[in-house]
TIKOLZA-197408 format. One record per atom (N, C-alpha, C, CB): residue in one letter; x, y, z. Coordinates in steps of 0.1 Angstrom, whole numbers, padded with zeros to 4 digits, always signed. Glycine has a CB too. Layout:
aXYZ/...
END
This chain:
m+1726+1273+1153/m+1719+1266+1163/m+1705+1272+1165/m+1727+1266+1176/k+1705+1286+1167/k+1692+1292+1168/k+1683+1291+1156/k+1694+1307+1171/m+1689+1291+1144/m+1682+1290+1131/m+1676+1276+1131/m+1690+1292+1119/n+1683+1265+1135/n+1678+1252+1135/n+1667+1250+1145/n+1689+1241+1138/k+1667+1256+1157/k+1656+1256+1166/k+1644+1263+1160/k+1661+1263+1179/l+1646+1275+1154/l+1635+1282+1149/l+1629+1274+1137/l+1640+1296+1144/l+1637+1268+1128/l+1631+1259+1118/l+1623+1248+1123/l+1642+1254+1109/l+1629+1242+1133/l+1622+1230+1140/l+1608+1234+1146/l+1631+1223+1151/s+1608+1246+1152/s+1596+1250+1159/s+1585+1254+1148/s+1598+1262+1169/v+1589+1260+1137/v+1581+1263+1126/v+1575+1250+1120/v+1588+1271+1116/m+1583+1240+1118/m+1579+1227+1112/m+1569+1221+1122/m+1591+1218+1109/l+1572+1220+1135/l+1562+1215+1145/l+1550+1222+1145/l+1568+1215+1158/a+1549+1235+1143/a+1537+1243+1143/a+1529+1239+1131/a+1540+1257+1143/l+1535+1237+1120/l+1527+1234+1108/l+1522+1220+1109/l+1536+1235+1095/v+1530+1210+1114/v+1525+1196+1116/v+1514+1196+1126/v+1536+1187+1121/a+1514+1204+1137/a+1504+1204+1147/a+1491+1209+1141/a+1509+1213+1158/c+1491+1218+1131/c+1479+1224+1125/c+1474+1215+1114/c+1481+1238+1121/a+1481+1205+1111/a+1476+1195+1100/a+1465+1186+1104/a+1488+1186+1095/a+1457+1182+1095/a+1446+1173+1099/a+1446+1161+1089/a+1433+1180+1099/q+1439+1150+1093/q+1438+1140+1084/q+1428+1142+1073/q+1435+1127+1092/a+1431+1136+1061/a+1422+1136+1050/a+1409+1130+1054/a+1428+1129+1038/e+1398+1134+1048/e+1385+1129+1050/e+1385+1113+1049/e+1375+1135+1039/k+1383+1107+1061/k+1384+1092+1062/k+1374+1085+1053/k+1382+1087+1077/a+1362+1091+1051/a+1351+1085+1043/a+1355+1084+1029/a+1338+1093+1045/d+1365+1092+1024/d+1369+1091+1009/d+1373+1078+1005/d+1379+1101+1005/s+1380+1071+1014/s+1387+1058+1010/s+1376+1048+1006/s+1396+1052+1022/s+1364+1049+1011/s+1354+1039+1008/s+1345+1043+0996/s+1346+1037+1020/k+1348+1055+0991/k+1339+1060+0979/k+1344+1055+0966/k+1339+1075+0980/p+1335+1054+0955/p+1340+1050+0942/p+1348+1062+0936/p+1328+1046+0933/t+1356+1058+0926/t+1364+1067+0919/t+1357+1070+0905/t+1379+1062+0917/e+1355+1083+0903/e+1349+1087+0890/e+1359+1095+0883/e+1335+1095+0892/i+1362+1091+0869/i+1371+1098+0862/i+1365+1103+0849/i+1383+1090+0858/k+1366+1116+0846/k+1362+1122+0834/k+1373+1126+0825/k+1353+1135+0836/f+1372+1124+0812/f+1384+1125+0803/f+1378+1127+0789/f+1393+1112+0804/d+1388+1130+0780/d+1385+1131+0765/d+1388+1119+0758/d+1393+1143+0759/q+1399+1112+0763/q+1403+1099+0756/q+1408+1089+0766/q+1414+1102+0746/l+1406+1076+0764/l+1410+1065+0773/l+1417+1054+0765/l+1399+1059+0782/d+1428+1050+0769/d+1435+1037+0764/d+1435+1028+0776/d+1449+1040+0758/a+1430+1016+0775/a+1429+1007+0786/a+1435+0994+0783/a+1415+1005+0791/d+1444+0989+0792/d+1450+0975+0790/d+1445+0967+0802/d+1467+0976+0790/d+1434+0960+0800/d+1428+0952+0811/d+1437+0941+0816/d+1414+0946+0806/v+1446+0936+0808/v+1455+0925+0813/v+1464+0931+0823/v+1462+0920+0801/k+1470+0942+0820/k+1480+0948+0829/k+1473+0957+0839/k+1490+0956+0821/q+1461+0960+0838/q+1453+0968+0847/q+1458+0982+0847/q+1453+0963+0862/i+1462+0988+0835/i+1467+1001+0833/i+1458+1009+0824/i+1481+1001+0827/k+1453+1021+0828/k+1444+1029+0821/k+1450+1043+0819/k+1430+1030+0827/t+1451+1047+0807/t+1457+1061+0805/t+1446+1070+0799/t+1469+1060+0795/f+1444+1080+0807/f+1433+1091+0804/f+1440+1103+0799/f+1424+1094+0817/t+1436+1109+0789/t+1441+1122+0784/t+1430+1131+0781/t+1450+1119+0771/g+1434+1145+0781/g+1424+1155+0778/g+1415+1159+0790/g+1415+1151+0767/n+1419+1170+0797/n+1411+1175+0807/n+1406+1164+0817/n+1399+1183+0801/v+1416+1157+0823/v+1412+1146+0832/v+1408+1151+0846/v+1424+1135+0834/v+1396+1146+0851/v+1391+1151+0864/v+1387+1138+0872/v+1379+1161+0862/l+1395+1135+0882/l+1393+1123+0890/l+1387+1127+0903/l+1406+1116+0892/t+1376+1121+0907/t+1369+1125+0919/t+1366+1112+0927/t+1356+1132+0916/r+1369+1113+0940/r+1365+1102+0950/r+1362+1108+0963/r+1377+1092+0951/g+1349+1109+0966/g+1345+1116+0978/g+1348+1131+0977/g+1351+1110+0990/t+1356+1135+0987/t+1360+1150+0986/t+1373+1151+0978/t+1361+1156+1000/l+1380+1141+0975/l+1393+1141+0968/l+1390+1146+0953/l+1401+1127+0968/l+1396+1155+0948/l+1395+1161+0935/l+1408+1162+0929/l+1387+1174+0935/m+1412+1155+0918/m+1425+1156+0911/m+1422+1160+0896/m+1433+1142+0912/k+1430+1169+0891/k+1429+1174+0877/k+1443+1174+0870/k+1423+1187+0876/s+1443+1170+0858/s+1455+1171+0850/s+1452+1168+0836/s+1466+1161+0856/p+1462+1172+0827/p+1459+1169+0812/p+1461+1154+0809/p+1469+1178+0803/k+1468+1147+0818/k+1470+1133+0816/k+1471+1126+0829/k+1482+1130+0807/a+1464+1113+0830/a+1466+1105+0842/a+1467+1090+0838/a+1454+1108+0851/v+1476+1084+0845/v+1477+1070+0843/v+1474+1063+0856/v+1492+1066+0838/v+1464+1054+0855/v+1458+1047+0867/v+1461+1032+0866/v+1442+1050+0868/t+1469+1027+0876/t+1472+1013+0876/t+1465+1007+0889/t+1487+1010+0877/e+1459+0995+0887/e+1452+0988+0898/e+1460+0975+0902/e+1437+0985+0894/d+1462+0974+0914/d+1469+0961+0919/d+1459+0950+0921/d+1477+0963+0932/p+1464+0938+0923/p+1455+0927+0925/p+1445+0928+0936/p+1462+0914+0927/e+1448+0935+0946/e+1439+0938+0957/e+1428+0949+0954/e+1446+0942+0970/g+1430+0956+0943/g+1420+0966+0939/g+1424+0980+0943/g+1407+0962+0945/y+1436+0982+0949/y+1441+0996+0951/y+1445+1002+0939/y+1452+0996+0962/q+1444+1015+0938/q+1448+1023+0926/q+1460+1031+0929/q+1436+1032+0921/f+1468+1032+0919/f+1480+1041+0920/f+1478+1050+0908/f+1495+1033+0919/v+1478+1063+0910/v+1475+1074+0900/v+1488+1083+0898/v+1463+1082+0905/v+1491+1085+0886/v+1501+1095+0882/v+1495+1105+0874/v+1513+1088+0875/l+1495+1118+0878/l+1489+1129+0871/l+1501+1136+0865/l+1480+1138+0881/y+1499+1140+0852/y+1510+1147+0845/y+1505+1160+0841/y+1515+1138+0832/s+1515+1170+0840/s+1512+1184+0836/s+1514+1184+0821/s+1521+1194+0843/a+1511+1196+0816/a+1513+1199+0802/a+1519+1214+0802/a+1500+1198+0793/a+1523+1219+0791/a+1528+1232+0790/a+1519+1243+0796/a+1531+1236+0774/g+1522+1249+0807/g+1515+1259+0813/g+1503+1254+0822/g+1509+1267+0804/v+1501+1241+0824/v+1491+1235+0832/v+1497+1224+0841/v+1479+1229+0823/q+1497+1228+0855/q+1501+1218+0864/q+1490+1208+0868/q+1507+1225+0876/a+1494+1197+0874/a+1485+1188+0879/a+1481+1193+0893/a+1490+1174+0880/t+1468+1190+0897/t+1464+1196+0910/t+1456+1185+0918/t+1455+1209+0908/f+1455+1187+0931/f+1446+1179+0939/f+1441+1187+0950/f+1453+1166+0945/r+1429+1183+0955/r+1422+1190+0966/r+1415+1180+0974/r+1413+1202+0961/q+1415+1181+0988/q+1408+1171+0996/q+1404+1178+1009/q+1416+1158+0999/k+1392+1175+1013/k+1387+1179+1027/k+1394+1172+1037/k+1371+1178+1029/l+1396+1179+1049/l+1403+1172+1060/l+1393+1169+1071/l+1414+1181+1066/d+1395+1159+1078/d+1387+1155+1090/d+1389+1167+1100/d+1391+1141+1095/g+1380+1169+1108/g+1383+1178+1119/g+1372+1189+1119/g+1397+1184+1118/p+1372+1198+1129/p+1363+1209+1130/p+1365+1219+1119/p+1364+1215+1144/g+1354+1225+1115/g+1354+1236+1105/g+1356+1231+1091/g+1364+1246+1108/d+1358+1241+1082/d+1359+1239+1068/d+1374+1239+1065/d+1352+1250+1060/q+1380+1227+1066/q+1395+1226+1064/q+1398+1217+1051/q+1402+1220+1077/w+1407+1222+1043/w+1411+1215+1030/w+1426+1215+1029/w+1404+1221+1018/v+1431+1206+1022/v+1444+1206+1017/v+1444+1206+1002/v+1452+1194+1023/e+1453+1214+0996/e+1453+1213+0981/e+1468+1215+0977/e+1444+1225+0975/g+1471+1209+0965/g+1485+1210+0961/g+1485+1210+0945/g+1492+1197+0966/q+1497+1213+0940/q+1499+1214+0926/q+1514+1211+0923/q+1495+1227+0920/a+1517+1205+0911/a+1530+1201+0908/a+1530+1198+0893/a+1536+1190+0917/d+1543+1196+0888/d+1544+1192+0874/d+1540+1177+0872/d+1559+1194+0868/r+1542+1169+0884/r+1537+1155+0884/r+1533+1152+0898/r+1548+1145+0879/i+1522+1145+0899/i+1516+1141+0912/i+1514+1126+0911/i+1503+1148+0915/e+1519+1120+0922/e+1516+1105+0923/e+1508+1103+0936/e+1529+1096+0924/y+1497+1095+0935/y+1488+1092+0946/y+1486+1077+0947/y+1474+1099+0943/d+1490+1072+0959/d+1488+1058+0962/d+1476+1056+0971/d+1500+1053+0968/n+1465+1050+0965/n+1453+1048+0972/n+1455+1038+0985/n+1443+1043+0962/k+1463+1029+0984/k+1466+1020+0995/k+1472+1026+1007/k+1475+1009+0990/t+1482+1035+1005/t+1489+1042+1016/t+1484+1055+1019/t+1503+1042+1014/e+1476+1061+1009/e+1471+1075+1009/e+1483+1085+1010/e+1463+1077+1022/l+1493+1081+1003/l+1505+1090+1002/l+1505+1097+0988/l+1518+1081+1003/v+1506+1110+0990/v+1507+1119+0978/v+1521+1124+0976/v+1497+1132+0979/k+1527+1123+0964/k+1540+1128+0961/k+1539+1138+0950/k+1550+1117+0958/l+1545+1150+0952/l+1544+1161+0943/l+1558+1164+0937/l+1538+1173+0949/f+1560+1163+0924/f+1573+1164+0919/f+1574+1177+0910/f+1577+1152+0911/a+1585+1185+0912/a+1588+1197+0904/a+1578+1208+0906/a+1590+1194+0890/k+1583+1219+0910/k+1575+1232+0913/k+1563+1228+0921/k+1570+1238+0900/a+1565+1221+0932/a+1554+1216+0941/a+1549+1226+0950/a+1559+1204+0949/q+1537+1226+0954/q+1531+1235+0964/q+1519+1227+0971/q+1527+1249+0958/i+1519+1229+0984/i+1507+1224+0992/i+1503+1235+1001/i+1510+1212+1001/k+1490+1236+1002/k+1483+1247+1011/k+1474+1240+1020/k+1476+1258+1002/k+1473+1245+1032/k+1462+1241+1040/k+1452+1253+1041/k+1467+1236+1055/l+1440+1251+1039/l+1430+1261+1038/l+1421+1260+1050/l+1421+1261+1025/e+1417+1270+1057/e+1406+1270+1068/e+1397+1281+1064/e+1412+1273+1082/a+1384+1277+1062/a+1373+1286+1058/a+1377+1294+1046/a+1370+1296+1070/g+1383+1286+1036/g+1386+1293+1023/g+1399+1302+1023/g+1374+1302+1019/k+1405+1303+1035/k+1417+1312+1036/k+1430+1302+1037/k+1416+1322+1048/t+1440+1307+1032/t+1453+1299+1033/t+1458+1300+1047/t+1464+1304+1024/a+1459+1289+1055/a+1464+1288+1068/a+1480+1286+1068/a+1457+1276+1076/s+1484+1278+1058/s+1499+1276+1057/s+1501+1271+1043/s+1504+1265+1068/q+1513+1273+1038/q+1517+1270+1024/q+1532+1266+1025/q+1514+1282+1014/v+1534+1255+1017/v+1548+1251+1015/v+1551+1249+1000/v+1551+1237+1022/d+1562+1254+0996/d+1567+1254+0982/d+1580+1247+0982/d+1567+1268+0975/g+1583+1238+0973/g+1595+1232+0971/g+1595+1223+0958/g+1598+1223+0983/e+1607+1217+0955/e+1609+1209+0943/e+1602+1195+0945/e+1624+1207+0940/f+1601+1190+0957/f+1594+1178+0960/f+1588+1178+0973/f+1604+1166+0958/i+1575+1174+0974/i+1568+1173+0986/i+1561+1160+0988/i+1559+1184+0988/s+1563+1153+0998/s+1557+1141+1001/s+1546+1143+1013/s+1567+1130+1005/y+1534+1140+1010/y+1524+1142+1020/y+1516+1129+1024/y+1514+1153+1014/d+1517+1125+1036/d+1511+1113+1042/d+1498+1117+1049/d+1520+1105+1051/s+1486+1116+1044/s+1474+1120+1050/s+1471+1111+1063/s+1463+1120+1040/r+1475+1099+1063/r+1472+1090+1074/r+1480+1095+1087/r+1476+1076+1071/k+1493+1097+1084/k+1502+1100+1096/k+1502+1115+1098/k+1515+1095+1094/e+1495+1123+1090/e+1496+1138+1092/e+1510+1144+1091/e+1489+1142+1105/f+1517+1139+1082/f+1531+1142+1080/f+1535+1145+1066/f+1540+1130+1085/f+1543+1155+1064/f+1548+1158+1051/f+1563+1161+1051/f+1540+1170+1045/a+1570+1160+1040/a+1584+1162+1039/a+1587+1170+1027/a+1593+1149+1039/v+1596+1180+1027/v+1600+1188+1015/v+1615+1186+1013/v+1596+1203+1017/k+1617+1182+1000/k+1632+1181+0996/k+1635+1190+0985/k+1635+1166+0991/n+1648+1193+0982/n+1652+1204+0973/n+1655+1199+0959/n+1663+1211+0979/t+1652+1187+0956/t+1653+1184+0941/t+1640+1176+0937/t+1666+1174+0939/p+1637+1177+0925/p+1625+1170+0920/p+1625+1155+0921/p+1623+1174+0906/t+1637+1149+0923/t+1638+1135+0925/t+1634+1130+0939/t+1651+1131+0922/g+1632+1139+0948/g+1629+1135+0962/g+1640+1135+0970/g+1622+1122+0962/d+1652+1138+0965/d+1665+1137+0973/d+1668+1152+0978/d+1677+1131+0964/t+1676+1152+0988/t+1681+1166+0992/t+1696+1166+0988/t+1679+1169+1007/k+1700+1176+0980/k+1714+1178+0977/k+1719+1191+0979/k+1717+1174+0963/p+1731+1193+0983/p+1736+1207+0985/p+1735+1215+0972/p+1751+1207+0990/g+1730+1227+0974/g+1728+1235+0962/g+1717+1232+0953/g+1740+1234+0954/g+1708+1222+0956/g+1697+1217+0949/g+1686+1228+0947/g+1692+1206+0955/g+1683+1235+0957/g+1672+1244+0956/g+1668+1247+0970/g+1661+1237+0948/r+1658+1256+0972/r+1654+1259+0985/r+1638+1259+0985/r+1659+1273+0988/g+1633+1257+0997/g+1619+1256+0999/g+1614+1268+1006/g+1615+1244+1006/t+1601+1271+1006/t+1596+1282+1013/t+1583+1277+1021/t+1592+1294+1003/m+1582+1282+1033/m+1570+1280+1041/m+1565+1293+1047/m+1574+1270+1052/v+1551+1294+1046/v+1544+1306+1051/v+1534+1301+1060/v+1538+1315+1040/i+1534+1305+1073/i+1523+1302+1083/i+1516+1314+1087/i+1529+1294+1095/q+1503+1314+1085/q+1495+1327+1088/q+1493+1327+1103/q+1481+1327+1081/p+1491+1338+1109/p+1489+1339+1124/p+1476+1331+1127/p+1487+1354+1129/s+1476+1324+1138/s+1465+1316+1142/s+1453+1324+1146/s+1468+1307+1153/t+1441+1322+1141/t+1429+1329+1145/t+1425+1324+1158/t+1417+1326+1136/k+1431+1314+1164/k+1427+1309+1177/k+1435+1316+1189/k+1430+1293+1178/q+1444+1325+1185/q+1451+1332+1195/q+1442+1342+1202/q+1462+1340+1189/a+1443+1343+1215/a+1435+1352+1223/a+1437+1367+1218/a+1437+1351+1237/a+1426+1374+1218/a+1427+1388+1214/a+1433+1396+1226/a+1414+1394+1210/p+1441+1407+1224/p+1446+1414+1236/p+1434+1420+1244/p+1457+1425+1231/a+1436+1420+1257/a+1426+1426+1266/a+1425+1441+1263/a+1429+1424+1282/p+1413+1446+1263/p+1412+1461+1261/p+1418+1469+1272/p+1397+1465+1260/a+1424+1481+1268/a+1430+1489+1278/a+1420+1494+1288/a+1438+1500+1271/t+1423+1495+1301/t+1413+1500+1311/t+1414+1515+1311/t+1416+1494+1325/q+1403+1521+1312/q+1403+1536+1312/q+1401+1540+1327/q+1391+1542+1304/p+1408+1551+1331/p+1408+1556+1344/p+1393+1561+1347/p+1418+1568+1347/a+1389+1559+1359/a+1375+1564+1363/a+1375+1579+1362/a+1372+1559+1378/a+1363+1584+1358/a+1361+1598+1356/a+1363+1605+1369/a+1348+1601+1350/g+1369+1617+1369/g+1371+1625+1380/g+1382+1621+1389/g+1359+1624+1388/k+1391+1612+1384/k+1403+1609+1393/k+1415+1614+1386/k+1404+1593+1395/
END
C-alpha cells in the first residue's frame, strides 16, 4: 500500500512538472530532408529513407526511415523507424516559462499531427529538459505522450500492453530547483 502511494505521488509530481508542447508548431509547415523518396500521391503515402530529418516549428524528428501518410483533412501521421544501432528521435520545445524541452527516442515512433499524440515503441525513453539539464526521465518498453493533455503512460511491453513479467520501467526525477534554500544558521552575538 505504501509503495502504491509513493508511486502515485511520484507520477503526480512528474505530471505536474510537464508542460504543453509549443502551440505555435501546429500551424507551421513541415520540412523533411532525406536521401531518397518514394511517393504514392493517390494513397497520400510518402516513404523517406536515408538520414531523415523532419522539422515543424520547434518539433524535430530524426530517423533512418520515415513513412508519412496524409488524411483527407490534411493531417499527417508519421512513423519513424530505427536501423541497427540508430534509434528514432524527437525533440520539441514546451510552452511555459524558461527553456523547457521534451525529447524522446525509441526503436519506432509514431506521431499523429491531428491529436498531437506521440507513441514510442521498444526501448523507449522520454526526458524533460529545463535549461539544458534533465529534469525528469522515463524509460520503458512503450511510452505514449499526449502533449495537449500533458499526460503520458508507460507500459511494460513494446505493443503498448501491460503484461505480468513483461518488463519494468524506470523513472528519475531530479530535485526541483524551485525548492527554497535552507535558511543560514544564525551565529551567536560576539561576547555572549
